[in-house]
C-alpha positions, 0 to 999 in steps of 0.5 A, spaced: 609 343 400 609 336 402 607 333 409 614 332 410 616 339 409 611 341 414 613 336 419 620 338 418 619 346 419 617 344 426 623 340 428 623 334 433 620 337 439 614 340 435 617 347 435 617 352 429 623 355 426 624 362 429 620 368 425 623 375 425 620 381 424 614 386 426 608 383 429 602 386 433 601 385 440 596 380 440 600 375 435 596 369 432 599 362 433 598 361 425 605 363 421 605 368 415 603 365 409 611 366 406 613 361 412 607 356 411 608 355 404 601 356 402 596 362 401 590 364 403 586 362 397 589 355 397 587 355 405 580 357 403 579 352 397 582 346 402 577 348 408 571 348 403 573 341 401 573 339 408 566 342 409 563 338 404 566 332 407 565 333 414 559 337 415 554 333 411 556 326 415 556 329 422 550 333 421 546 327 418 549 322 424 547 327 429 540 328 426 540 320 427 541 321 434 536 326 435 531 322 431 530 316 435 529 320 441 523 324 437 521 317 435 520 316 442 516 322 443 511 321 437 510 313 439 508 315 445 501 318 442 501 311 437 500 306 442 507 305 445 505 307 452 500 302 453 504 296 449 510 297 454 505 299 460 509 306 461 502 309 464 499 307 470 492 310 473 492 315 479 488 312 485 482 316 486 482 320 480 481 319 472 488 321 471 493 317 468 500 317 471 506 318 466 511 317 471 514 310 468 514 314 461 519 319 465 523 314 468 524 310 461 526 317 458 531 318 463 534 311 463 537 313 456 541 319 459 543 315 465 546 310 460 549 316 457 552 319 463 555 312 465 559 312 458 560 319 456 567 320 460 570 313 459 568 313 452 571 320 451 577 318 454 578 312 450 576 315 443 582 319 444 586 313 443 582 310 437 581 311 430 575 316 431 571 315 425 572 307 425 570 307 432 564 312 431 561 308 425 561 301 429 557 305 435 553 307 430 551 300 427 550 298 434 545 303 436 541 302 430 540 295 432 538 297 439 533 302 436 530 296 431 530 291 437 525 296 441 519 293 437 520 287 441 519 290 448 513 289 451 514 291 459 516 297 463 522 294 465 525 292 458 524 299 456 528 302 461 533 296 460 534 297 452 534 305 453 539 305 458 544 301 453 542 305 447 544 311 451 550 308 453 552 307 446 550 314 443 554 317 449 560 316 444 557 321 438 557 328 441 564 328 444 566 324 438 564 329 433 567 335 438 573 331 437 573 330 430 571 338 429 577 340 433 582 336 429 579 339 422 577 346 424 581 352 427 578 355 434 575 361 430 572 356 425 569 352 430 562 356 433 559 355 426 561 348 424 559 346 431 552 349 430 551 347 423 552 339 425 548 341 432 543 344 428 541 337 425 536 337 432 532 342 428 532 340 421 530 333 424 525 335 428 522 338 421 523 332 417 521 327 423 515 330 424 513 329 417 516 322 416 512 320 423 506 323 421 506 319 414 508 312 418 502 314 423 497 313 418 500 306 416 495 300 417 499 293 417 500 287 422 504 292 427 502 298 431 504 304 427 509 306 433 513 300 431 514 302 424 517 308 426 522 304 430 524 300 424 525 305 419 529 309 424 533 303 426 534 301 419 536 307 416 541 308 422 544 301 420 545 303 413 548 310 415 554 307 419 557 304 413 557 310 409 561 313 415 565 307 415 567 308 408 567 316 407 569 319 414 577 319 415 579 319 422 584 325 422 587 330 417 593 326 416 589 319 414 585 323 409 589 321 403 583 318 399 580 325 399 586 330 399 592 330 395 599 331 399 599 338 398 592 339 401 594 335 407 600 339 408 595 345 409 591 341 413 596 339 418 600 345 418 594 350 419 592 345 425 599 345 428 598 353 428 591 351 432 595 349 438 588 345 441 591 339 443 586 335 440 589 329 436 593 327 442 593 319 443 596 319 450 592 319 456 595 323 461 593 323 469 596 330 471 591 333 466 585 329 468 587 331 475 587 338 473 581 338 469 577 336 475 580 342 479 578 347 474 572 350 477 570 353 470 569 346 467 564 344 473 561 351 471 560 349 464 557 342 466 552 346 470 550 350 465 549 344 460 545 341 465 541 348 466 540 349 458 538 341 457 532 342 463 529 345 457 529 339 452 528 334 457 521 335 458 519 339 452 522 334 447 519 327 450 513 330 452 512 335 446 507 331 442 503 331 449 503 338 450 501 340 444 495 335 444 493 339 450 492 345 446 486 341 443 490 338 437 489 331 435 495 326 435 497 326 428 496 334 428 500 334 434 506 331 431 506 335 425 505 341 429 512 340 432 516 341 426 516 349 426 520 348 433 526 345 428 526 351 424 527 356 430 532 351 433 536 351 426 535 359 425 537 361 432 543 356 432 546 359 425 545 366 427 548 365 434 554 361 431 555 366 425 555 372 430 560 369 435 565 367 429 564 374 426 565 378 432 571 377 436 570 375 444 563 376 444 561 368 445 559 369 452 555 375 450 551 372 445 550 366 449 547 370 455 542 374 449 540 367 446 537 365 453 532 371 453 527 368 447 527 361 451 525 365 457 520 369 453 517 362 450 516 360 457 513 366 460 507 366 454 506 358 456 505 360 463 501 366 463 498 366 456 491 363 455 492 356 451 485 357 448 489 362 444 492 356 440 496 360 436 499 364 442 501 358 445 504 355 439 508 361 438 511 360 446 512 353 444 516 354 438 521 359 442 523 354 447 527 350 442 532 356 441 535 353 447 540 349 442 543 356 441 546 357 448 548 350 448 552 350 441 556 357 444 557 353 450 561 347 446 565 352 442 567 356 449 569 349 452 573 347 445 576 353 445 578 355 452 580 348 454 587 346 452 591 339 453 588 333 449 586 329 456 584 335 459 579 337 453 576 330 453 575 330 460 571 337 460 567 335 454 565 329 458 563 333 464 559 338 459 555 332 456 554 329 463 551 336 465 547 335 458 544 328 461 543 331 468 538 336 465 535 331 460 533 327 466 531 332 470 526 335 465 521 329 464 520 329 471 518 337 471 512 335 467 507 333 472 500 330 469 497 333 475 498 340 473 495 339 466 489 344 468 494 349 470 498 348 464 504 345 467 506 351 470 512 348 474 515 346 467 515 353 465 517 356 471 523 351 471 525 353 464 525 361 466 530 359 472 535 355 469 535 360 463 537 366 468 542 361 471 545 360 465 545 368 463 549 369 470 554 363 469 556 366 462 557 373 465 561 370 471 565 366 466 567 372 462 569 376 468 573 370 470 577 369 463 578 376 462 581 377 469 586 371 467 587 374 460 589 381 463 593 378 469 597 373 464 598 380 459 601 383 465 606 378 467 608 377 460 609 385 460 613 385 466 618 379 464 619 383 457 621 389 461 625 386 466 629 382 460 628 375 459 633 369 458 635 368 451 630 363 447 625 365 452 621 370 448 614 370 449 608 368 444 601 370 445 597 364 444 590 366 443 583 362 443 581 366 438 586 366 432 587 370 426 586 377 430 590 383 431 591 390 433 596 395 430 602 395 435 609 392 434 614 389 437 621 385 435 621 378 435 617 372 435 619 365 436 614 361 432 609 356 434 613 354 440 608 349 444 605 345 438 605 338 439 607 339 447 600 338 449 600 343 454 594 345 458 591 352 458 593 352 465 601 350 463 601 354 457 602 361 460 601 364 453 594 361 452 589 367 452 582 365 453 576 366 448 570 371 451 
């Protein structure tokens, strides 16, 4: 089956030919194998090739984005704070204030906030992979330039521009993933590339531990940045050469019949992901959608956990009584808990239909447990303190499930871009707030405000996830009822209802008469406009 044949099947308006026959009450938007022109085995083979192509590229790229943040934490215990004047004495005490360090940490996320929404909209109109490769190159250059900074003001300015450039990565990767994977496939795939935060925590700790032993003309922290920047620049060329912009432009890696499968199955996905036109009406609708703002607030709450623990991770572990080098090395097990929790949550959310909000809430509980251990437990028991600390990075699991929910439950190309932007603005707000919750004056009280704040934001996230579940379930039930009323009352010819689910490929056992195939493909309808859309729970 050729790409042209797939396109012709959908006609000039993007509507599929009529499919007649028995079907279940919850109809998948994906046509049957006989109509599609390919079988499940062929689709699995193509999906495997997509995974082999995309997952290593996206995972390593996302890991590099995390690595430069990890370097900022590691460099803090190897002279960077003094060289950039990021600490000041607290008058009348022997304490050192890290307020400047917190401000420099937050500057990255201010740049991210400024850039994320405009860049998310612009990426919708550009060849995504090529644009990302250019931005990865620029961020590598900025990382290397860090070694030239010798002032607090310079550190703030450089990190602001670094955040501005890196703001393209996460929304760009979500956009790319939505182009290649169906909604049931997304949670696990988003989890795979996002788990790079955990993988790179493991490797970064080992690498920076080794670099920390360097005896050269430069301070050890500068070698850390030179290494991080150079590998990022090199990787940008790999992305440029290897990563295709979309399934339609993947000629180098997929033959014509494979591209036909890719294009055909994504037409059945109906996500509105690969739509280049920016629609003002969808922007307006996105900002009226309270659920998008709630997801943005959840993103901020989740990443309050990261803002303090990542930036101050080495300093916190050092407070347990370890040396600077050991503190860096002891951060690595936290990466393992991140990876394992993300993989488990992603698998369960994909395996069991309409359970994403449940697993999102459940995955917040270990984070709360870790915060309670660090708040109420004895730091003289260093094993217990480390155990509590290693539970905190599990916050990555609810965040991945939140991304999957947003990708599945927001339709329309421009609206989806806006929703992604709002969520990543929340991500940065949380990262800005987090460092300021680590108060050096509370070191004797084990940074109690930090752990109390983490408990509070996790409780909020659990409640918000359940509120979203109730709201989406209510809307699904209302649309089901409206569809039933229209069916029983008799509809005009040609207006037959097709249920479009956020979770594709599932069905129950009841049957009805006729379904028109994929009626809304390429029409770029939002989830509000398309009354046949059903939300994933």
